[in-house]
mmCIF file of the N, C-alpha and C atoms, coordinates in Angstrom:
data_MODEL
# 
_entry.id   MODEL 
# 
loop_
_atom_site.group_PDB 
_atom_site.id 
_atom_site.type_symbol 
_atom_site.label_atom_id 
_atom_site.label_alt_id 
_atom_site.label_comp_id 
_atom_site.label_asym_id 
_atom_site.label_entity_id 
_atom_site.label_seq_id 
_atom_site.pdbx_PDB_ins_code 
_atom_site.Cartn_x 
_atom_site.Cartn_y 
_atom_site.Cartn_z 
_atom_site.occupancy 
_atom_site.B_iso_or_equiv 
_atom_site.pdbx_formal_charge 
_atom_site.auth_seq_id 
_atom_site.auth_comp_id 
_atom_site.auth_asym_id 
_atom_site.auth_atom_id 
_atom_site.pdbx_PDB_model_num 
ATOM 1   N N  . MET A 1 1  ? 156.373 106.416 124.806 1.00 0.00 ? 1  MET A N  1 
ATOM 2   C CA . MET A 1 1  ? 156.484 106.647 126.225 1.00 0.00 ? 1  MET A CA 1 
ATOM 3   C C  . MET A 1 1  ? 157.415 107.812 126.554 1.00 0.00 ? 1  MET A C  1 
ATOM 4   N N  . PRO A 1 2  ? 158.519 108.015 125.862 1.00 0.00 ? 2  PRO A N  1 
ATOM 5   C CA . PRO A 1 2  ? 159.401 109.138 126.167 1.00 0.00 ? 2  PRO A CA 1 
ATOM 6   C C  . PRO A 1 2  ? 158.691 110.488 126.026 1.00 0.00 ? 2  PRO A C  1 
ATOM 7   N N  . GLU A 1 3  ? 157.744 110.591 125.130 1.00 0.00 ? 3  GLU A N  1 
ATOM 8   C CA . GLU A 1 3  ? 157.020 111.850 124.943 1.00 0.00 ? 3  GLU A CA 1 
ATOM 9   C C  . GLU A 1 3  ? 156.173 112.159 126.172 1.00 0.00 ? 3  GLU A C  1 
ATOM 10  N N  . ILE A 1 4  ? 155.587 111.144 126.772 1.00 0.00 ? 4  ILE A N  1 
ATOM 11  C CA . ILE A 1 4  ? 154.790 111.347 127.986 1.00 0.00 ? 4  ILE A CA 1 
ATOM 12  C C  . ILE A 1 4  ? 155.697 111.793 129.126 1.00 0.00 ? 4  ILE A C  1 
ATOM 13  N N  . GLN A 1 5  ? 156.884 111.209 129.222 1.00 0.00 ? 5  GLN A N  1 
ATOM 14  C CA . GLN A 1 5  ? 157.823 111.592 130.275 1.00 0.00 ? 5  GLN A CA 1 
ATOM 15  C C  . GLN A 1 5  ? 158.299 113.030 130.098 1.00 0.00 ? 5  GLN A C  1 
ATOM 16  N N  . LYS A 1 6  ? 158.488 113.432 128.832 1.00 0.00 ? 6  LYS A N  1 
ATOM 17  C CA . LYS A 1 6  ? 158.866 114.816 128.556 1.00 0.00 ? 6  LYS A CA 1 
ATOM 18  C C  . LYS A 1 6  ? 157.751 115.766 128.977 1.00 0.00 ? 6  LYS A C  1 
ATOM 19  N N  . ALA A 1 7  ? 156.514 115.378 128.663 1.00 0.00 ? 7  ALA A N  1 
ATOM 20  C CA . ALA A 1 7  ? 155.368 116.212 129.028 1.00 0.00 ? 7  ALA A CA 1 
ATOM 21  C C  . ALA A 1 7  ? 155.240 116.324 130.547 1.00 0.00 ? 7  ALA A C  1 
ATOM 22  N N  . GLU A 1 8  ? 155.468 115.231 131.255 1.00 0.00 ? 8  GLU A N  1 
ATOM 23  C CA . GLU A 1 8  ? 155.403 115.249 132.715 1.00 0.00 ? 8  GLU A CA 1 
ATOM 24  C C  . GLU A 1 8  ? 156.518 116.117 133.293 1.00 0.00 ? 8  GLU A C  1 
ATOM 25  N N  . LEU A 1 9  ? 157.699 116.054 132.693 1.00 0.00 ? 9  LEU A N  1 
ATOM 26  C CA . LEU A 1 9  ? 158.814 116.882 133.150 1.00 0.00 ? 9  LEU A CA 1 
ATOM 27  C C  . LEU A 1 9  ? 158.521 118.363 132.937 1.00 0.00 ? 9  LEU A C  1 
ATOM 28  N N  . ILE A 1 10 ? 157.967 118.694 131.793 1.00 0.00 ? 10 ILE A N  1 
ATOM 29  C CA . ILE A 1 10 ? 157.589 120.079 131.515 1.00 0.00 ? 10 ILE A CA 1 
ATOM 30  C C  . ILE A 1 10 ? 156.520 120.536 132.495 1.00 0.00 ? 10 ILE A C  1 
ATOM 31  N N  . ASN A 1 11 ? 155.563 119.653 132.764 1.00 0.00 ? 11 ASN A N  1 
ATOM 32  C CA . ASN A 1 11 ? 154.495 119.987 133.717 1.00 0.00 ? 11 ASN A CA 1 
ATOM 33  C C  . ASN A 1 11 ? 155.070 120.249 135.109 1.00 0.00 ? 11 ASN A C  1 
ATOM 34  N N  . GLN A 1 12 ? 156.013 119.445 135.543 1.00 0.00 ? 12 GLN A N  1 
ATOM 35  C CA . GLN A 1 12 ? 156.638 119.633 136.856 1.00 0.00 ? 12 GLN A CA 1 
ATOM 36  C C  . GLN A 1 12 ? 157.417 120.953 136.905 1.00 0.00 ? 12 GLN A C  1 
ATOM 37  N N  . LYS A 1 13 ? 158.151 121.268 135.858 1.00 0.00 ? 13 LYS A N  1 
ATOM 38  C CA . LYS A 1 13 ? 158.889 122.527 135.809 1.00 0.00 ? 13 LYS A CA 1 
ATOM 39  C C  . LYS A 1 13 ? 157.938 123.727 135.839 1.00 0.00 ? 13 LYS A C  1 
ATOM 40  N N  . LEU A 1 14 ? 156.838 123.598 135.112 1.00 0.00 ? 14 LEU A N  1 
ATOM 41  C CA . LEU A 1 14 ? 155.843 124.671 135.088 1.00 0.00 ? 14 LEU A CA 1 
ATOM 42  C C  . LEU A 1 14 ? 155.242 124.878 136.473 1.00 0.00 ? 14 LEU A C  1 
ATOM 43  N N  . LYS A 1 15 ? 154.936 123.787 137.162 1.00 0.00 ? 15 LYS A N  1 
ATOM 44  C CA . LYS A 1 15 ? 154.399 123.886 138.523 1.00 0.00 ? 15 LYS A CA 1 
ATOM 45  C C  . LYS A 1 15 ? 155.420 124.519 139.466 1.00 0.00 ? 15 LYS A C  1 
ATOM 46  N N  . THR A 1 16 ? 156.682 124.190 139.289 1.00 0.00 ? 16 THR A N  1 
ATOM 47  C CA . THR A 1 16 ? 157.736 124.748 140.133 1.00 0.00 ? 16 THR A CA 1 
ATOM 48  C C  . THR A 1 16 ? 157.794 126.266 139.990 1.00 0.00 ? 16 THR A C  1 
ATOM 49  N N  . ILE A 1 17 ? 157.518 126.761 138.808 1.00 0.00 ? 17 ILE A N  1 
ATOM 50  C CA . ILE A 1 17 ? 157.545 128.203 138.559 1.00 0.00 ? 17 ILE A CA 1 
ATOM 51  C C  . ILE A 1 17 ? 156.245 128.872 138.990 1.00 0.00 ? 17 ILE A C  1 
ATOM 52  N N  . THR A 1 18 ? 155.102 128.273 138.657 1.00 0.00 ? 18 THR A N  1 
ATOM 53  C CA . THR A 1 18 ? 153.816 128.942 138.866 1.00 0.00 ? 18 THR A CA 1 
ATOM 54  C C  . THR A 1 18 ? 153.283 128.834 140.290 1.00 0.00 ? 18 THR A C  1 
ATOM 55  N N  . ASN A 1 19 ? 153.603 127.782 141.025 1.00 0.00 ? 19 ASN A N  1 
ATOM 56  C CA . ASN A 1 19 ? 153.070 127.635 142.385 1.00 0.00 ? 19 ASN A CA 1 
ATOM 57  C C  . ASN A 1 19 ? 153.514 128.771 143.310 1.00 0.00 ? 19 ASN A C  1 
ATOM 58  N N  . PRO A 1 20 ? 154.788 129.146 143.349 1.00 0.00 ? 20 PRO A N  1 
ATOM 59  C CA . PRO A 1 20 ? 155.154 130.279 144.215 1.00 0.00 ? 20 PRO A CA 1 
ATOM 60  C C  . PRO A 1 20 ? 154.479 131.593 143.808 1.00 0.00 ? 20 PRO A C  1 
ATOM 61  N N  . ILE A 1 21 ? 154.316 131.803 142.516 1.00 0.00 ? 21 ILE A N  1 
ATOM 62  C CA . ILE A 1 21 ? 153.649 133.017 142.041 1.00 0.00 ? 21 ILE A CA 1 
ATOM 63  C C  . ILE A 1 21 ? 152.189 133.009 142.464 1.00 0.00 ? 21 ILE A C  1 
ATOM 64  N N  . GLY A 1 22 ? 151.540 131.878 142.297 1.00 0.00 ? 22 GLY A N  1 
ATOM 65  C CA . GLY A 1 22 ? 150.142 131.756 142.708 1.00 0.00 ? 22 GLY A CA 1 
ATOM 66  C C  . GLY A 1 22 ? 149.978 131.951 144.205 1.00 0.00 ? 22 GLY A C  1 
ATOM 67  N N  . ASN A 1 23 ? 150.876 131.360 144.982 1.00 0.00 ? 23 ASN A N  1 
ATOM 68  C CA . ASN A 1 23 ? 150.810 131.526 146.439 1.00 0.00 ? 23 ASN A CA 1 
ATOM 69  C C  . ASN A 1 23 ? 151.003 132.986 146.834 1.00 0.00 ? 23 ASN A C  1 
ATOM 70  N N  . LEU A 1 24 ? 151.924 133.669 146.178 1.00 0.00 ? 24 LEU A N  1 
ATOM 71  C CA . LEU A 1 24 ? 152.157 135.080 146.456 1.00 0.00 ? 24 LEU A CA 1 
ATOM 72  C C  . LEU A 1 24 ? 150.906 135.908 146.148 1.00 0.00 ? 24 LEU A C  1 
ATOM 73  N N  . LEU A 1 25 ? 150.278 135.645 145.018 1.00 0.00 ? 25 LEU A N  1 
ATOM 74  C CA . LEU A 1 25 ? 149.072 136.389 144.648 1.00 0.00 ? 25 LEU A CA 1 
ATOM 75  C C  . LEU A 1 25 ? 147.933 136.127 145.627 1.00 0.00 ? 25 LEU A C  1 
ATOM 76  N N  . VAL A 1 26 ? 147.751 134.886 146.019 1.00 0.00 ? 26 VAL A N  1 
ATOM 77  C CA . VAL A 1 26 ? 146.687 134.549 146.969 1.00 0.00 ? 26 VAL A CA 1 
ATOM 78  C C  . VAL A 1 26 ? 146.950 135.198 148.323 1.00 0.00 ? 26 VAL A C  1 
ATOM 79  N N  . ASP A 1 27 ? 148.190 135.138 148.802 1.00 0.00 ? 27 ASP A N  1 
ATOM 80  C CA . ASP A 1 27 ? 148.526 135.762 150.081 1.00 0.00 ? 27 ASP A CA 1 
ATOM 81  C C  . ASP A 1 27 ? 148.355 137.276 150.023 1.00 0.00 ? 27 ASP A C  1 
ATOM 82  N N  . GLY A 1 28 ? 148.752 137.877 148.917 1.00 0.00 ? 28 GLY A N  1 
ATOM 83  C CA . GLY A 1 28 ? 148.584 139.318 148.756 1.00 0.00 ? 28 GLY A CA 1 
ATOM 84  C C  . GLY A 1 28 ? 147.120 139.717 148.741 1.00 0.00 ? 28 GLY A C  1 
ATOM 85  N N  . PHE A 1 29 ? 146.289 138.957 148.036 1.00 0.00 ? 29 PHE A N  1 
ATOM 86  C CA . PHE A 1 29 ? 144.851 139.238 147.992 1.00 0.00 ? 29 PHE A CA 1 
ATOM 87  C C  . PHE A 1 29 ? 144.246 139.066 149.379 1.00 0.00 ? 29 PHE A C  1 
ATOM 88  N N  . HIS A 1 30 ? 144.686 138.038 150.099 1.00 0.00 ? 30 HIS A N  1 
ATOM 89  C CA . HIS A 1 30 ? 144.188 137.790 151.445 1.00 0.00 ? 30 HIS A CA 1 
ATOM 90  C C  . HIS A 1 30 ? 144.515 138.971 152.360 1.00 0.00 ? 30 HIS A C  1 
ATOM 91  N N  . ALA A 1 31 ? 145.732 139.447 152.335 1.00 0.00 ? 31 ALA A N  1 
ATOM 92  C CA . ALA A 1 31 ? 146.140 140.577 153.171 1.00 0.00 ? 31 ALA A CA 1 
ATOM 93  C C  . ALA A 1 31 ? 145.374 141.846 152.792 1.00 0.00 ? 31 ALA A C  1 
ATOM 94  N N  . LEU A 1 32 ? 145.227 142.096 151.499 1.00 0.00 ? 32 LEU A N  1 
ATOM 95  C CA . LEU A 1 32 ? 144.491 143.268 151.034 1.00 0.00 ? 32 LEU A CA 1 
ATOM 96  C C  . LEU A 1 32 ? 143.034 143.215 151.487 1.00 0.00 ? 32 LEU A C  1 
ATOM 97  N N  . THR A 1 33 ? 142.419 142.062 151.363 1.00 0.00 ? 33 THR A N  1 
ATOM 98  C CA . THR A 1 33 ? 141.022 141.908 151.757 1.00 0.00 ? 33 THR A CA 1 
ATOM 99  C C  . THR A 1 33 ? 140.847 142.125 153.254 1.00 0.00 ? 33 THR A C  1 
ATOM 100 N N  . LEU A 1 34 ? 141.753 141.573 154.066 1.00 0.00 ? 34 LEU A N  1 
ATOM 101 C CA . LEU A 1 34 ? 141.664 141.781 155.509 1.00 0.00 ? 34 LEU A CA 1 
ATOM 102 C C  . LEU A 1 34 ? 141.835 143.250 155.863 1.00 0.00 ? 34 LEU A C  1 
ATOM 103 N N  . PHE A 1 35 ? 142.736 143.938 155.167 1.00 0.00 ? 35 PHE A N  1 
ATOM 104 C CA . PHE A 1 35 ? 142.922 145.367 155.407 1.00 0.00 ? 35 PHE A CA 1 
ATOM 105 C C  . PHE A 1 35 ? 141.657 146.148 155.064 1.00 0.00 ? 35 PHE A C  1 
ATOM 106 N N  . VAL A 1 36 ? 141.034 145.839 153.942 1.00 0.00 ? 36 VAL A N  1 
ATOM 107 C CA . VAL A 1 36 ? 139.819 146.540 153.525 1.00 0.00 ? 36 VAL A CA 1 
ATOM 108 C C  . VAL A 1 36 ? 138.691 146.296 154.528 1.00 0.00 ? 36 VAL A C  1 
ATOM 109 N N  . ILE A 1 37 ? 138.531 145.058 154.988 1.00 0.00 ? 37 ILE A N  1 
ATOM 110 C CA . ILE A 1 37 ? 137.492 144.746 155.973 1.00 0.00 ? 37 ILE A CA 1 
ATOM 111 C C  . ILE A 1 37 ? 137.763 145.499 157.277 1.00 0.00 ? 37 ILE A C  1 
ATOM 112 N N  . GLY A 1 38 ? 138.999 145.485 157.733 1.00 0.00 ? 38 GLY A N  1 
ATOM 113 C CA . GLY A 1 38 ? 139.348 146.207 158.955 1.00 0.00 ? 38 GLY A CA 1 
ATOM 114 C C  . GLY A 1 38 ? 139.108 147.701 158.833 1.00 0.00 ? 38 GLY A C  1 
ATOM 115 N N  . ALA A 1 39 ? 139.479 148.270 157.707 1.00 0.00 ? 39 ALA A N  1 
ATOM 116 C CA . ALA A 1 39 ? 139.269 149.703 157.476 1.00 0.00 ? 39 ALA A CA 1 
ATOM 117 C C  . ALA A 1 39 ? 137.777 150.037 157.449 1.00 0.00 ? 39 ALA A C  1 
ATOM 118 N N  . ALA A 1 40 ? 136.967 149.175 156.854 1.00 0.00 ? 40 ALA A N  1 
ATOM 119 C CA . ALA A 1 40 ? 135.521 149.403 156.810 1.00 0.00 ? 40 ALA A CA 1 
ATOM 120 C C  . ALA A 1 40 ? 134.914 149.351 158.209 1.00 0.00 ? 40 ALA A C  1 
ATOM 121 N N  . ILE A 1 41 ? 135.396 148.449 159.042 1.00 0.00 ? 41 ILE A N  1 
ATOM 122 C CA . ILE A 1 41 ? 134.896 148.351 160.416 1.00 0.00 ? 41 ILE A CA 1 
ATOM 123 C C  . ILE A 1 41 ? 135.256 149.610 161.193 1.00 0.00 ? 41 ILE A C  1 
ATOM 124 N N  . VAL A 1 42 ? 136.501 150.055 161.086 1.00 0.00 ? 42 VAL A N  1 
ATOM 125 C CA . VAL A 1 42 ? 136.924 151.260 161.802 1.00 0.00 ? 42 VAL A CA 1 
ATOM 126 C C  . VAL A 1 42 ? 136.145 152.475 161.305 1.00 0.00 ? 42 VAL A C  1 
ATOM 127 N N  . TRP A 1 43 ? 135.985 152.603 159.995 1.00 0.00 ? 43 TRP A N  1 
ATOM 128 C CA . TRP A 1 43 ? 135.247 153.740 159.440 1.00 0.00 ? 43 TRP A CA 1 
ATOM 129 C C  . TRP A 1 43 ? 133.803 153.731 159.929 1.00 0.00 ? 43 TRP A C  1 
ATOM 130 N N  . SER A 1 44 ? 133.183 152.579 159.933 1.00 0.00 ? 44 SER A N  1 
ATOM 131 C CA . SER A 1 44 ? 131.793 152.469 160.368 1.00 0.00 ? 44 SER A CA 1 
ATOM 132 C C  . SER A 1 44 ? 131.646 152.831 161.841 1.00 0.00 ? 44 SER A C  1 
ATOM 133 N N  . ALA A 1 45 ? 132.566 152.346 162.680 1.00 0.00 ? 45 ALA A N  1 
ATOM 134 C CA . ALA A 1 45 ? 132.509 152.663 164.107 1.00 0.00 ? 45 ALA A CA 1 
ATOM 135 C C  . ALA A 1 45 ? 132.713 154.159 164.331 1.00 0.00 ? 45 ALA A C  1 
ATOM 136 N N  . MET A 1 46 ? 133.671 154.753 163.647 1.00 0.00 ? 46 MET A N  1 
ATOM 137 C CA . MET A 1 46 ? 133.920 156.188 163.803 1.00 0.00 ? 46 MET A CA 1 
ATOM 138 C C  . MET A 1 46 ? 132.722 157.011 163.336 1.00 0.00 ? 46 MET A C  1 
ATOM 139 N N  . HIS A 1 47 ? 132.107 156.601 162.247 1.00 0.00 ? 47 HIS A N  1 
ATOM 140 C CA . HIS A 1 47 ? 130.928 157.295 161.730 1.00 0.00 ? 47 HIS A CA 1 
ATOM 141 C C  . HIS A 1 47 ? 129.810 157.261 162.769 1.00 0.00 ? 47 HIS A C  1 
ATOM 142 N N  . THR A 1 48 ? 129.594 156.098 163.379 1.00 0.00 ? 48 THR A N  1 
ATOM 143 C CA . THR A 1 48 ? 128.556 155.966 164.394 1.00 0.00 ? 48 THR A CA 1 
ATOM 144 C C  . THR A 1 48 ? 128.872 156.823 165.618 1.00 0.00 ? 48 THR A C  1 
ATOM 145 N N  . ILE A 1 49 ? 130.125 156.828 166.048 1.00 0.00 ? 49 ILE A N  1 
ATOM 146 C CA . ILE A 1 49 ? 130.518 157.631 167.210 1.00 0.00 ? 49 ILE A CA 1 
ATOM 147 C C  . ILE A 1 49 ? 130.333 159.118 166.926 1.00 0.00 ? 49 ILE A C  1 
ATOM 148 N N  . PHE A 1 50 ? 130.708 159.571 165.734 1.00 0.00 ? 50 PHE A N  1 
ATOM 149 C CA . PHE A 1 50 ? 130.534 160.981 165.387 1.00 0.00 ? 50 PHE A CA 1 
ATOM 150 C C  . PHE A 1 50 ? 129.056 161.348 165.296 1.00 0.00 ? 50 PHE A C  1 
ATOM 151 N N  . ASP A 1 51 ? 128.226 160.435 164.814 1.00 0.00 ? 51 ASP A N  1 
ATOM 152 C CA . ASP A 1 51 ? 126.782 160.691 164.792 1.00 0.00 ? 51 ASP A CA 1 
ATOM 153 C C  . ASP A 1 51 ? 126.238 160.845 166.204 1.00 0.00 ? 51 ASP A C  1 
ATOM 154 N N  . MET A 1 52 ? 126.688 159.981 167.117 1.00 0.00 ? 52 MET A N  1 
ATOM 155 C CA . MET A 1 52 ? 126.236 160.075 168.512 1.00 0.00 ? 52 MET A CA 1 
ATOM 156 C C  . MET A 1 52 ? 126.702 161.392 169.127 1.00 0.00 ? 52 MET A C  1 
ATOM 157 N N  . ALA A 1 53 ? 127.938 161.769 168.857 1.00 0.00 ? 53 ALA A N  1 
ATOM 158 C CA . ALA A 1 53 ? 128.463 163.025 169.405 1.00 0.00 ? 53 ALA A CA 1 
ATOM 159 C C  . ALA A 1 53 ? 127.732 164.218 168.809 1.00 0.00 ? 53 ALA A C  1 
ATOM 160 N N  . GLY A 1 54 ? 127.359 164.130 167.546 1.00 0.00 ? 54 GLY A N  1 
ATOM 161 C CA . GLY A 1 54 ? 126.636 165.217 166.885 1.00 0.00 ? 54 GLY A CA 1 
ATOM 162 C C  . GLY A 1 54 ? 125.238 165.410 167.447 1.00 0.00 ? 54 GLY A C  1 
ATOM 163 N N  . ASN A 1 55 ? 124.636 164.335 167.947 1.00 0.00 ? 55 ASN A N  1 
ATOM 164 C CA . ASN A 1 55 ? 123.302 164.449 168.545 1.00 0.00 ? 55 ASN A CA 1 
ATOM 165 C C  . ASN A 1 55 ? 123.354 165.117 169.924 1.00 0.00 ? 55 ASN A C  1 
ATOM 166 N N  . GLY A 1 56 ? 124.527 165.130 170.515 1.00 0.00 ? 56 GLY A N  1 
ATOM 167 C CA . GLY A 1 56 ? 124.660 165.750 171.822 1.00 0.00 ? 56 GLY A CA 1 
ATOM 168 C C  . GLY A 1 56 ? 124.285 164.839 172.974 1.00 0.00 ? 56 GLY A C  1 
ATOM 169 N N  . ARG A 1 57 ? 123.858 163.659 172.681 1.00 0.00 ? 57 ARG A N  1 
ATOM 170 C CA . ARG A 1 57 ? 123.521 162.703 173.725 1.00 0.00 ? 57 ARG A CA 1 
ATOM 171 C C  . ARG A 1 57 ? 123.739 161.296 173.190 1.00 0.00 ? 57 ARG A C  1 
ATOM 172 N N  . ILE A 1 58 ? 123.926 160.371 174.104 1.00 0.00 ? 58 ILE A N  1 
ATOM 173 C CA . ILE A 1 58 ? 124.110 158.976 173.720 1.00 0.00 ? 58 ILE A CA 1 
ATOM 174 C C  . ILE A 1 58 ? 123.073 158.147 174.461 1.00 0.00 ? 58 ILE A C  1 
ATOM 175 N N  . THR A 1 59 ? 122.320 157.362 173.747 1.00 0.00 ? 59 THR A N  1 
ATOM 176 C CA . THR A 1 59 ? 121.306 156.510 174.362 1.00 0.00 ? 59 THR A CA 1 
ATOM 177 C C  . THR A 1 59 ? 121.836 155.085 174.466 1.00 0.00 ? 59 THR A C  1 
ATOM 178 N N  . ILE A 1 60 ? 121.139 154.288 175.221 1.00 0.00 ? 60 ILE A N  1 
ATOM 179 C CA . ILE A 1 60 ? 121.532 152.888 175.352 1.00 0.00 ? 60 ILE A CA 1 
ATOM 180 C C  . ILE A 1 60 ? 121.448 152.171 173.994 1.00 0.00 ? 60 ILE A C  1 
ATOM 181 N N  . GLU A 1 61 ? 120.502 152.581 173.160 1.00 0.00 ? 61 GLU A N  1 
ATOM 182 C CA . GLU A 1 61 ? 120.390 151.989 171.817 1.00 0.00 ? 61 GLU A CA 1 
ATOM 183 C C  . GLU A 1 61 ? 121.634 152.268 170.987 1.00 0.00 ? 61 GLU A C  1 
ATOM 184 N N  . ASP A 1 62 ? 122.188 153.475 171.138 1.00 0.00 ? 62 ASP A N  1 
ATOM 185 C CA . ASP A 1 62 ? 123.412 153.822 170.420 1.00 0.00 ? 62 ASP A CA 1 
ATOM 186 C C  . ASP A 1 62 ? 124.581 152.949 170.866 1.00 0.00 ? 62 ASP A C  1 
ATOM 187 N N  . ILE A 1 63 ? 124.694 152.749 172.159 1.00 0.00 ? 63 ILE A N  1 
ATOM 188 C CA . ILE A 1 63 ? 125.788 151.926 172.684 1.00 0.00 ? 63 ILE A CA 1 
ATOM 189 C C  . ILE A 1 63 ? 125.639 150.481 172.235 1.00 0.00 ? 63 ILE A C  1 
ATOM 190 N N  . LEU A 1 64 ? 124.420 149.970 172.312 1.00 0.00 ? 64 LEU A N  1 
ATOM 191 C CA . LEU A 1 64 ? 124.185 148.590 171.886 1.00 0.00 ? 64 LEU A CA 1 
ATOM 192 C C  . LEU A 1 64 ? 124.412 148.416 170.381 1.00 0.00 ? 64 LEU A C  1 
ATOM 193 N N  . LEU A 1 65 ? 124.176 149.473 169.618 1.00 0.00 ? 65 LEU A N  1 
ATOM 194 C CA . LEU A 1 65 ? 124.410 149.419 168.168 1.00 0.00 ? 65 LEU A CA 1 
ATOM 195 C C  . LEU A 1 65 ? 125.873 149.136 167.853 1.00 0.00 ? 65 LEU A C  1 
ATOM 196 N N  . LEU A 1 66 ? 126.772 149.635 168.691 1.00 0.00 ? 66 LEU A N  1 
ATOM 197 C CA . LEU A 1 66 ? 128.207 149.399 168.470 1.00 0.00 ? 66 LEU A CA 1 
ATOM 198 C C  . LEU A 1 66 ? 128.574 147.927 168.636 1.00 0.00 ? 66 LEU A C  1 
ATOM 199 N N  . PHE A 1 67 ? 127.774 147.177 169.378 1.00 0.00 ? 67 PHE A N  1 
ATOM 200 C CA . PHE A 1 67 ? 128.077 145.765 169.631 1.00 0.00 ? 67 PHE A CA 1 
ATOM 201 C C  . PHE A 1 67 ? 127.150 144.821 168.878 1.00 0.00 ? 67 PHE A C  1 
ATOM 202 N N  . ASN A 1 68 ? 126.385 145.364 167.928 1.00 0.00 ? 68 ASN A N  1 
ATOM 203 C CA . ASN A 1 68 ? 125.453 144.555 167.148 1.00 0.00 ? 68 ASN A CA 1 
ATOM 204 C C  . ASN A 1 68 ? 126.236 143.559 166.293 1.00 0.00 ? 68 ASN A C  1 
ATOM 205 N N  . LEU A 1 69 ? 125.953 142.282 166.441 1.00 0.00 ? 69 LEU A N  1 
ATOM 206 C CA . LEU A 1 69 ? 126.675 141.244 165.711 1.00 0.00 ? 69 LEU A CA 1 
ATOM 207 C C  . LEU A 1 69 ? 125.919 140.722 164.501 1.00 0.00 ? 69 LEU A C  1 
ATOM 208 N N  . SER A 1 70 ? 124.743 141.230 164.273 1.00 0.00 ? 70 SER A N  1 
ATOM 209 C CA . SER A 1 70 ? 123.962 140.702 163.135 1.00 0.00 ? 70 SER A CA 1 
ATOM 210 C C  . SER A 1 70 ? 124.228 141.477 161.882 1.00 0.00 ? 70 SER A C  1 
# 
């Protein structure tokens, strides 16, 4: 039985060390992913606006394209 208690103690110590590291990595990945998604949205919107400006005219289809949710 003492060997099982030692193993449980080691497991608890390991969790104490690895859980904060894991949480940090997950939070960092989450922030990075949100930044990439936001940057892609801004880039896409700017690309569409520059295309409309390059055509010299803006149609209702162009405006509605900016609000397309599909």
